[in-house]
C-alpha positions in Angstrom: 29.1 15.6 10.6 32.0 13.1 11.1 34.5 12.6 8.5 33.2 9.2 7.6 29.6 10.5 7.2 28.1 11.5 3.9 25.2 13.7 3.1 22.1 12.9 4.9 18.5 12.4 3.6 15.2 11.8 5.3 12.6 9.2 4.1 9.1 9.4 5.6 6.5 6.6 5.6 3.1 8.0 6.5 1.0 5.0 6.8 -2.5 4.2 8.0 -1.5 3.8 11.7 1.6 6.0 12.1 4.3 8.3 10.6 7.8 6.8 10.7 11.0 8.8 9.7 14.4 7.6 8.9 17.6 9.8 8.5 19.9 7.9 6.2 23.5 8.4 5.2 23.6 8.7 1.5 27.0 7.0 1.2 26.3 4.0 3.2 22.6 3.5 3.6 23.1 3.5 7.3 20.2 4.8 9.5 21.5 7.6 11.7 18.3 8.5 13.4 14.7 7.5 13.5 11.3 8.5 14.9 7.7 7.4 14.9 4.4 9.0 16.0 0.8 7.4 15.9 -2.2 8.4 13.9 -6.0 7.9 15.0 -8.2 6.2 12.5 -12.0 6.0 13.0 -13.5 2.6 13.4 -17.2 3.3 12.7 -19.0 2.9 9.4 -15.9 4.2 7.5 -12.2 4.6 8.0 -11.2 8.3 8.3 -8.2 10.1 9.6 -7.4 13.8 10.1 -4.6 14.9 7.7 -3.5 17.5 10.4 -2.7 14.6 12.6 -0.4 13.3 10.0 1.5 16.5 9.9 1.7 16.7 13.7 3.0 13.1 13.7 5.7 14.1 11.1 6.7 16.9 13.3 6.9 14.6 16.4 8.8 11.8 14.5 11.3 14.4 13.1 11.7 15.9 16.6 12.9 12.5 17.7 15.7 12.6 15.3 17.3 15.6 16.8 20.1 17.4 15.0 20.4 14.7 12.2 17.1 15.8 10.7 18.3 19.4 10.7 21.4 18.4 8.7 19.4 16.6 6.0 20.0 17.7 2.4 16.8 16.2 0.8 13.6 14.7 1.9 10.9 12.5 0.5 7.5 11.2 1.6 6.0 7.8 1.0 2.4 7.5 2.1 -0.6 5.3 2.1 -2.3 5.0 -1.3 -5.8 6.0 -2.5 -6.9 8.2 0.5 -8.9 11.2 -0.6 -7.7 14.4 1.0 -9.9 17.5 0.4 -8.5 21.0 1.1 -10.2 24.4 1.2 -8.9 27.6 -0.3 -6.5 28.1 2.7 -5.1 24.7 2.3 -6.9 23.1 5.4 -8.7 19.8 5.4 -12.4 20.4 4.6 -13.1 16.9 6.4 -11.1 14.0 7.6 -9.6 12.0 4.7 -11.4 9.0 3.5 -8.6 6.2 3.8 -7.9 3.3 1.3 -9.8 0.8 3.6 -13.0 2.7 3.7 -15.3 0.5 1.6 -18.5 2.7 1.6 -17.9 3.8 -2.0 -18.3 0.2 -3.4 -21.6 1.2 -5.1 -20.0 4.2 -6.7 -17.0 2.0 -7.9 -19.5 -0.5 -9.5 -21.6 2.2 -11.2 -18.3 3.9 -12.6 -17.1 0.6 -14.0 -20.5 0.1 -15.7 -20.6 3.7 -17.0 -17.2 3.5 -18.9 -17.8 0.3 -20.6 -16.9 -2.3 -18.1 -14.0 -3.8 -16.5 -12.1 -4.6 -19.8 -12.3 -1.0 -20.9 -11.2 0.2 -17.5 -8.2 -2.1 -17.5 -7.0 -1.1 -21.0 -7.3 2.6 -20.3 -6.4 2.9 -16.7 -4.5 -0.3 -16.1 -6.8 -1.1 -13.2 -10.6 -1.7 -12.5 -11.6 0.7 -9.6 -13.0 -0.7 -6.5 -14.0 0.9 -3.3 -10.3 1.5 -2.3 -9.8 3.8 -5.3 -9.9 7.6 -4.9 -12.3 8.1 -7.7 -14.9 6.0 -6.1 -14.4 8.0 -2.9 -14.8 11.3 -4.5 -18.1 9.9 -6.3 -19.3 8.9 -2.7 -18.5 12.3 -1.3 -20.2 14.1 -4.1 -23.3 11.9 -3.5 -23.3 12.0 0.2 -21.7 15.3 1.3 -22.1 17.8 -1.5 -21.4 20.7 0.8 -17.9 19.3 1.4 -17.4 19.1 -2.4 -18.4 22.6 -2.9 -15.9 23.7 -0.3 -13.1 21.8 -1.9 -10.4 23.9 -3.6 -7.8 21.1 -3.9 -7.8 17.3 -4.0 -4.8 15.4 -2.8 -3.5 12.0 -1.8 -2.0 11.4 1.7 1.7 11.8 0.4 0.8 14.8 -1.7 -0.7 16.5 1.4 2.5 16.1 3.4 4.8 17.0 0.3 2.6 20.1 -0.1 3.1 21.2 3.6 6.9 21.1 2.9 7.0 22.8 -0.4 3.8 25.0 -0.5 3.1 23.4 -4.0 0.7 20.8 -5.2 2.6 17.9 -6.7 2.1 14.1 -6.9 4.0 11.3 -8.7 2.9 8.8 -11.3 3.3 5.8 -8.9 0.6 7.3 -6.4 -1.5 9.0 -9.2 -2.0 5.5 -10.8 -4.0 4.5 -7.8 -6.6 7.3 -8.1 -8.8 6.0 -11.0 -8.5 9.3 -12.8 -4.9 9.0 -14.0 -4.9 6.8 -17.2 -1.8 4.6 -17.6 -2.3 4.4 -21.3 -1.7 8.1 -21.7 0.0 8.7 -18.4 -2.2 11.7 -17.9 -5.4 12.7 -16.1 -8.5 11.5 -17.9 -10.9 14.4 -18.3 -13.7 12.0 -19.4 -13.6 10.3 -16.0 -13.1 13.6 -14.1 -16.1 15.0 -15.9 -18.3 12.0 -15.0 -17.6 12.5 -11.3 -17.7 16.3 -11.3 -14.1 16.9 -10.4 -12.3 19.9 -12.0 -8.8 19.0 -13.1 -7.5 22.4 -11.8 -8.1 21.0 -8.3 -5.4 18.1 -8.9 -1.8 18.2 -8.3 0.9 18.4 -11.0 2.4 14.9 -11.7 6.2 15.1 -11.2 8.4 13.1 -13.5 10.6 10.2 -12.0 13.8 12.0 -10.8 12.4 15.4 -10.9 12.6 17.7 -7.8 9.1 18.4 -6.5 10.3 21.7 -4.8 12.3 22.9 -1.8 11.3 23.5 1.8 9.5 26.7 2.0 10.5 29.6 4.3 8.8 29.5 7.7 8.0 25.7 7.7 7.7 24.4 11.2 9.7 21.4 10.5 13.4 21.2 11.2 14.7 21.4 7.7 16.6 24.3 6.3 14.9 26.7 3.8 15.7 25.3 0.3 16.2 21.7 1.4 15.4 19.6 -1.6 12.1 17.8 -1.7 11.6 14.7 -3.9 8.4 13.8 -5.6 7.5 11.1 -3.0 5.2 8.2 -4.0 2.6 5.7 -2.7 3.7 3.2 0.0 4.0 0.0 -2.3 6.1 1.9 -4.9 8.3 3.3 -2.1 8.8 -0.2 -0.7 9.8 -1.4 -4.2 12.4 1.4 -4.3 13.6 0.5 -0.9 14.2 -3.1 -2.0 15.9 -1.9 -5.2 13.5 -4.1 -6.9 14.3 -5.6 -10.4 11.6 -6.9 -12.8 10.2 -10.3 -12.1 11.0 -10.6 -8.2 7.9 -11.3 -6.3 7.1 -9.4 -3.1 4.6 -10.3 -0.4 4.0 -7.5 2.0 2.2 -8.4 5.2 0.9 -5.1 6.9 -2.6 -3.8 7.8 -3.2 -4.8 4.1 -1.6 -7.6 2.3 0.0 -7.0 -1.1 1.6 -9.1 -3.8 3.6 -7.1 -6.4 6.5 -7.1 -8.9 8.2 -4.6 -11.1 7.4 -5.2 -14.8 8.6 -3.4 -17.9 5.1 -4.1 -19.5 2.1 -1.9 -18.8 -0.3 -4.2 -16.8 -4.0 -4.7 -17.9 -6.1 -7.2 -15.9 -9.7 -7.1 -16.8 -10.6 -9.4 -13.9 -9.7 -6.6 -11.5 -7.6 -8.8 -9.4 -4.4 -6.9 -10.3 -4.1 -3.2 -10.1 -1.9 -1.9 -13.0 0.0 0.6 -11.0 2.9 2.7 -12.1 6.1 2.7 -10.1 8.2 5.5 -9.2 10.9 5.1 -11.6 9.3 4.8 -15.0 8.3 1.1 -15.1 5.1 -0.6 -13.7 4.1 -2.1 -10.6 1.3 -4.7 -11.0 -0.2 -5.3 -7.5 -3.0 -7.3 -5.8 -4.1 -6.1 -2.4 -6.2 -7.6 0.4 -7.8 -5.5 3.1 -7.4 -8.1 5.7 -3.9 -9.1 6.8 -2.0 -8.8 10.1 -4.7 -6.8 11.9 -7.3 -9.3 11.1 -5.3 -12.2 12.2 -4.2 -10.4 15.4 -7.8 -9.6 16.1 -8.8 -13.3 15.9 -5.8 -14.2 18.1 -7.1 -11.7 20.7 -10.6 -13.1 20.5 -9.1 -16.6 21.2 -6.9 -15.2 24.0 -3.9 -16.4 22.2 -0.5 -15.0 21.4 -0.2 -14.5 17.7 2.4 -17.2 17.4 0.3 -19.8 19.2 -0.7 -21.7 16.2 -1.3 -25.4 15.9 -1.3 -27.7 12.8 -4.2 -30.0 11.8 -8.0 -29.7 12.1 -10.8 -29.0 9.6 -11.6 -25.4 10.4 -11.5 -22.8 7.7 -11.6 -19.1 8.4 -12.0 -16.3 5.8 -10.8 -13.4 7.8 -12.7 -10.7 5.9 -13.2 -8.5 9.0 -13.4 -5.2 7.0 -15.0 -6.5 3.8 -12.4 -7.6 1.1 -10.8 -6.2 -1.9 -9.2 -9.5 -3.3 -11.6 -11.2 -3.8 -13.8 -8.2 -4.3 -16.3 -8.6 -1.5 -16.7 -5.2 0.1 -19.8 -6.1 2.1 -18.3 -9.5 3.5 -17.5 -10.3 7.1 -15.4 -12.9 8.6 -16.5 -16.5 8.1 -15.7 -19.6 10.2 -16.7 -23.1 9.0 -15.6 -26.7 9.7 -15.6 -26.5 13.5 -15.4 -29.8 15.4 -15.4 -30.8 19.1 -11.8 -31.5 18.9 -10.8 -28.2 17.2 -8.3 -26.2 19.3 -7.8 -22.6 19.5 -4.4 -22.9 17.9 -5.9 -24.6 14.9 -8.4 -21.8 14.6 -5.6 -19.3 14.6 -3.6 -21.1 12.0 -6.8 -21.2 9.9 -6.9 -17.4 10.1 -3.3 -17.2 8.9 -4.1 -19.7 6.0 -7.2 -17.7 4.9 -5.2 -14.4 4.9 -2.3 -15.9 2.8 -4.6 -17.8 0.4 -6.1 -14.7 -0.9 -2.5 -13.3 -1.7 -1.2 -16.4 -3.3 -4.3 -16.6 -5.4 -3.2 -13.4 -7.2 0.5 -14.1 -7.5 0.4 -15.7 -10.9 -1.5 -12.8 -12.3 1.0 -10.3 -10.9 4.1 -11.9 -12.5 4.9 -11.9 -16.1 4.9 -15.1 -18.0 8.7 -15.2 -18.2 9.1 -14.7 -14.4 11.1 -17.5 -12.7 8.4 -19.7 -10.9 11.0 -20.8 -8.3 12.4 -17.5 -7.5 12.2 -16.8 -3.6 9.2 -14.6 -2.3 10.6 -11.5 -0.7 8.6 -11.2 2.6 8.2 -7.6 4.0 6.0 -5.7 6.3 5.1 -5.9 10.0 4.2 -9.6 9.7 7.2 -10.7 7.8 9.4 -11.4 10.9 6.7 -13.4 12.5 7.4 -17.2 12.4 3.7 -18.2 11.9 3.5 -15.9 8.9 6.8 -17.2 7.4 5.8 -20.8 7.7 2.3 -20.3 6.4 3.6 -18.6 3.3 6.3 -21.3 2.8 3.7 -24.2 3.4 1.0 -22.7 1.0 3.3 -21.3 -1.8 5.8 -24.2 -1.9 8.6 -21.5 -2.5 11.5 -20.3 -0.7 11.0 -17.2 1.3 13.6 -14.3 1.9 13.1 -11.9 4.7 15.2 -8.7 4.3 16.9 -7.5 7.4 16.3 -3.9 6.5 13.1 -2.6 8.4 10.8 0.3 7.4 11.3 -0.3 3.6 8.8 2.4 2.7 10.8 5.0 4.5 14.0 3.5 3.0 12.6 3.8 -0.4 11.5 7.5 0.2 15.1 8.0 1.5 16.6 6.4 -1.7 14.5 8.8 -3.9 15.6 11.7 -1.8 19.2 10.5 -2.4 18.5 10.3 -6.0 17.4 13.9 -6.4 20.5 14.9 -4.4 23.0 12.8 -6.3 21.4 12.1 -9.7 21.4 8.5 -9.2 18.7 6.1 -10.0 16.9 5.6 -6.6 16.6 1.7 -7.2 20.4 1.6 -7.9 20.8 3.6 -4.6 18.9 1.0 -2.7 20.8 -1.9 -4.2 24.1 -0.1 -3.2 22.7 0.0 0.2 22.0 -3.8 0.0 18.7 -3.3 1.6 17.1 -6.8 0.3 19.9 -8.7 2.2 18.3 -11.1 4.7 18.0 -14.8 5.6 16.7 -17.4 3.0 14.2 -19.9 4.2 14.2 -22.9 1.9 11.0 -24.2 0.3 8.9 -26.9 1.9 9.2 -30.4 0.5 5.5 -30.4 -0.8 3.0 -27.5 -0.9 -0.1 -27.9 1.1 -2.6 -28.3 -1.7 -5.3 -29.8 0.6 -5.7 -26.6 2.6 -5.6 -24.4 -0.5 -8.3 -26.6 -2.1 -10.4 -26.5 1.1 -10.3 -22.7 1.4 -11.0 -22.2 -2.3 -14.0 -24.6 -1.9 -15.4 -22.7 1.0 -15.0 -19.4 -0.8 -16.7 -20.6 -3.9 -19.7 -21.9 -1.9 -20.1 -19.1 0.6 -22.4 -17.1 -1.5 -24.9 -14.9 0.5 -22.9 -15.6 3.8 -20.3 -13.2 2.5 -22.6 -10.6 1.3 -21.7 -11.2 -2.4 -21.4 -14.1 -4.9 -17.7 -14.9 -4.9 -18.0 -16.7 -8.1 -19.0 -13.4 -9.8 -16.8 -11.1 -7.8 -13.7 -9.3 -9.2 -10.8 -11.4 -8.0 -13.1 -14.3 -6.9 -11.5 -17.6 -6.9 
């Protein structure tokens, strides 16, 4: 270690598609090494992934970091939310994990909402109304369709819990990720035995919820990863809460994350409760709250449409009358789990570039529709939108968000904010600092500011809303009655 280099920490982002690792200098926030390895996700009736592959990807990504990873003093894992990991008595996966974007459990989610008194009761008790993405719905689906897998399950984990457990040998989670399960009640900040009883899940199978700032454990002896035995392991958290940490996010600042999924969120001091179900009332990783709205179809959906058109993703053209609702995987906001993509308004003079722009418009429309619900009433309506995620550096994404929101857009220069947030959390358990303050000290939100457009594109917003409202059976649901419908 050079004289100028402080202690090192490792932040992990285990996402849907890959595992990414950053080795970060605690003193400066500089990334001194990084690595990445892919995952495989099924593309059939559901969306599943082998947790053992996540661990292999973590090993490969850390190996790419060389000696820097071996010198790390603490590590933390951020991971994709909601995924259902079932482990047997030996700690091995019973079956592939059901991922957040597996929508087969939509009927179970609807039944659970009805059984516990409706959407308002769920929002008041849990902060969120469960949909197909939530872990409780996935467990209910598994119990109904694969009872033998349920009988073989000795532990239930979320994706970040699984990797943290491989490090420490213990079963832990954090309030941020637990709040996306549907069986952790935000009103009591505890597991809800009523819901667990209804879905037949023994609370003894669930991990201990580690408090913000608490050490989850230490790296166990004989671990195959490069860390020294006794290296501190922070609680970790879900990917969105980790990204909020990575930005050092303060209450009221809106974030649009453009990744496999699209999300809109902001830190709040008030516990959220949205009976419409549009906003999930997640906890954050620090002790505050993270109201969030999520769409299933974002960058991957738009890239798929670009590929079908044979166009580069930036080859958009203005104008035209076409509208695309890019719900290629069903949709969560609005709540249309059985939907498929919809194209309307096609004319002889419609160009491929206009169709591609319509796909961008459709994806951004869903996110902006939830923005007012996410922000507290006292939030500054003119504050810039922080644009993050894989799509944030794309010009077409930036310009679409500016045009449809009418707000300034700031694009942080720091990449891999989930891994950076996990690194800030690891630094916090090492130094005793608030991880949000660590990230602000690292100046992670620094980036260019794109000024607002002169006039928001109300005509496009109204056209998309009109198509959505009238789509009805074409989308497999009635949007007017759907949770999160326009």
